Structure formats: C-alpha cells, structure tokens
N, C-alpha and C positions, 0 to 999 in steps of 0.2 A: 912116687907111684905106688910104693908098698903101702903107705898109709892110706892112699886113695882106694886101693883094692880091698884092704881090710875094712875100711869104712863102708864100702858098698855091700860087702858080705854082712856086716853087722846090721845095716839098715834094713835088710831084707829078711832078717832072722825071724821076726815076728810079723808075718805077712798081714794078718787080719788087723793088727794094730796099725801097721803102716798104711793100709788102705783107708782105715777110718780117719787117720790124722791128715792124710794128704789128698783124699778124694772127697769123702763125705763132708769134712769140715769146710772145704772149698765150696762145694755145691750149696750147702746150707747157708754159709756166710754170704755168698753172692745172692742167693734168693731172698734172704732177709733184707739186704740193702736194696734190691730191686723192687720188692713189694713196698718198702718204705717210701722210696722215691715215687713210685706209681701213685701211692696214696697222697703224697704231697701235691703232685700235679693235678690229681682229681679234685682235691679239696680247695684249690685256688683257681682264680680266673686267668692266671698267667699261662701263656703257651710256651714260654721259654724261661729258663732259669740259668743264669750264667752263660747266655747265648746258646743253650742246649735245649732242643725239643725233648719231649718225654722219651722218644725212642733213642735219641742220641744219649740221653742221660742213662738209660738202662744199659745201652751198649758200653758206655764208659764205665759204669759201676761194675759190670761183669768183667770187663777187661782189666780194670784196676785191681779187682779181687784176685785175678789170676796172676798179675804181676807182683802183687804183695805177697802171695803165697810162694812164688818162686824165689823172691828175695828175702824172705823171712829167715831169722836165725833159729837155730835148734838148741838142743840141750848141750851140745859140745862147748860152745862159747861160755855158757853159764856154769858149766862144770869146772871151769878154770878157777873160779872163786873157791869152790870146795877143795880143789887140789891145793890151793894156797893155805886154806884154813887147816886142813888135815895133815899137811906135810907131804902129800903125794907129789908135790912139785919137785921133790928131791931127785926123782928118777930122770927128770928132764935135764936137770942141772948137771948130772953126772954123765950125760951122753952128748955126743956131738950133733945135737939137733935143736933147732929153734922152737921154743914152746909156742910162740905166736904163729909161726908158719905151720907147725903141726896141727894146731887148733883150727886154722883157716882151712887147711886141706881136708881135715876130718869133717868140718861143717859142709864143705863142697860135696863130699861124697854123699851126705844125706840129701842134699838138694838135687844132685844128678839123678839119683834113683827116683825121687819124687817128680822130677821134671818129666820123666818118661810118661808117667800116668797123667800128669796135667796136660801135656801136649796131646795125648790120645783122647782125653776127655774133651779138649777144646775142638779137635778136628771132627770127632764123631757127633758131638752135641752142639757146640758153640757156633761153628760155621753154618750148619743148616738152619739154626734158629736166626742167625743174623741175616741170612739170605731170605728167609721167609718174611722177616720184618722189614726188608728192604733197607738194611743198615749197611753203610759202606765201610769196608775194611781195606785199608791202604796196604798193598803188598810192599811198596817201597817203605812205608812206615814200619812194617813188621821187621824188615831187614835192618832198618836204622835203629830199631828198638833193641835188637838182640845184643849188640855190644854194650849198650847202656844198661841192660838188665844184668849182664855179667859184672860190670863195674859196680852196680848197685848192690849185688851180693857181697862184694868185697867191702863196700862202704858200711853196710849193716853189720857185717861180721866184725869189722874193726871197732865200731862203736860198742858192740856187745863185749868184745874182749877187753877194751879199755875200761868199761864199767866193772868187769870181773876183776881186773887188776887192782881196783880200789880195795879189794879184800886184804891187801898188804897193810892197810890202815884201819879198815872197819871189819868187825866180826860178821856182819850181814850186809850184803849188797843187793838183795832181792828187790827191795823197794826201788832202787835206782833202775833196775831192769823194767819194773812195772811202769814207772814214770816214762821211760823211753818208749815202751810199747803203746801207751796211751797217746803220747805225742805223735808217734808214727801213724796211728790210726786216723788222726785228724790232719796233721801237717803234711803227710805223704800224698794226700789226695785219694786215699782208699775210701773214705766215707763220702766225700764230695769233691768235685774238681776245684782246683785253686781259683779258677775264674769265678766261682760262686762265693768265694770268701769276701768279707769286707776288705776295703782297700788296705787298712793297716795290717790285718792278718795276712793278706796276700803278699804284701811287701816283706814281712818277716819270713814267711814260708819260702819266698824266692831266694833268700839269703842262706838258707839252711840246706843240708844235703838230703833231707828227707824226700824232697820232690822227685829224686831219681828212682825211688823205690816203687812208685806207682803212677804218679801223675804224668811224668814225662813220657815213659814208654807207652802208657795207655793212650795219651793224647796223640802220640805219633801213629799208633796202630789204627785208631778210628779217624785219623785225618784232621783232628782239631788243633794240632800243633803243626805248623808248616814244616815240610821235610827239609827246607833250607836251614832251619834252626837246629837240626840234629847235630852238626859238627860243633856248634857252640855248647850245647848241652854235654856232648861227649868230652870236650875239653874241661868243662866245669866239673864233671865227675872225676876225671883224672886228677885235677887239682885238689879236690876234696880227699882223694885217696892219699895223695902226698901229705896233706895236712894231718889227716887222721893217723897215718903211719908214724909220723914224727911224734905226735902226742902219745901214741901207744908205746913207742920205744922209750920215750922220756919217762913215762909212768912206770914202765917195767924196770928200768935201771934204777930209778929212785926207790921203787918198792923192794928190790932185791937187797938194798942196804938195810932194810928193816926186817927181812925175812930171817927167822930163827931156825928154820929147817927142823922143827920139832915134829915128831910123828913120822908117818910114812912107813 
C-alpha cells in the first residue's frame, strides 16, 4: 500500500505530461484507427468485414483502444532493466521486498490514476457517441470485462518484467520490448478484431495471452463475444498469469546467479 500511494503521487507530479500521455494519446490513436477503417469500408463493396458492419467496427476499434490503453505497461517495468545494468538492483536485494512485486504494484499505480481519466472520457464522450450511432453496449459485457482487464494488466506487466530481466544476460533489451509492443498492436486485437484475421493467424493469436489485452474485453463490451464465454476467458487469463509468473520467477533466480552487483 505504501508503494501504491507513492506511485499515485509520482504519476500526478507532472499533470500536463500525464494528461497528454493518457488522454490525448488515446483520443488521437482511436480516431486514427477509426478513420482508417471507415476508409476501408468506403473503398470496398463489402458491407461487413469479419462479421462486423462499419459501425460495429468503429465501436470495436474505439473500445479496443480504451482497453489497450488501460492494460498497457509503463516505464516502471522497463526501468527494471536499467536497474540491473546500473547496479541499482542492490537496494532491493538488501531489503525484505520482492522486486517483481514492487515493480507490479508501481505499474498499477500508474494505471489507476490513468484509469480515472479514461473512464471519465468514455462516459462523457464515448457513451453519447455510441448512443447517437445506435451502437449497442452490453452492460453485462462491461461487468464481465472488468476482471479480465485487471488480469490483462497483470499479464502485460509480467511479460514486460520478464523481458527486462533478460538484462542479466544482455546489455540492451529495448529491442525485445519493441518487438513485444508491435506484436501486441497486431495480435491483441487493437488494430483489428481477431475475427478479421486469416485462419492461421487467428489460430495462433488464440493460443497467446495477447488477446486478453484488447480483443476479449472489447468483444464482450460491444456484445460480439457471447457473455457465456466470459468464464472460459477468465480461466484462461488466470492460467496465463500462473505460467508467466513461473517463467518470471525462473528467469529472476537464474539471472541473480550472474548478477555482479556492480555500481548502485
């Protein structure tokens, strides 16, 4: 709780930068994707793509952008690599605190403060626009998506922390983070729903944890994923957290054997 309170204070220290990163970036990113898909529908004779009409697609893209923004990782997880490289990791090894848990809680504090602005923006702008466009929003889907979004935050943080822990072996792991971000943009359903992917790509994406970050919660919210499937997705997200936690712990303990504790 102390780490969470400190993280909340730090995240709000530079308010203008906070609003730019969490509000304007969301609005601009969602609008770009929506205009892109509107142009795709206008330039083709198809009325549906991936069983979605143009308004369904626009609603999905906007919702998926919000879900991806909520579940995205911040600078905290990536700073773990710099702490290993510079020797600042020493201060965590000398205290009775788990470095992975500290990192996860710190990242959650960034998202909690951002979540407030995102929810306000969605309520003030998104819901009226959806109503005017006659787009159906499933209340039951929203309720079912909330725990999945929370688990998705844990999944994404664990993946980022695991990548940062490769700094025990590599001097620079930034490229691995970039590859992960590109993969998330495509395989999480942020760019387009998984139903619009080719069969092979859709089968691969269904086996990966990326779908919980955008596609699953967005599909539940707009009613394109049956509410009856929510428990199955919830169990899948919990299973992935177990797998990723084990991988993170394994890499952490193996990496500590190589850590020289220089600097700091």
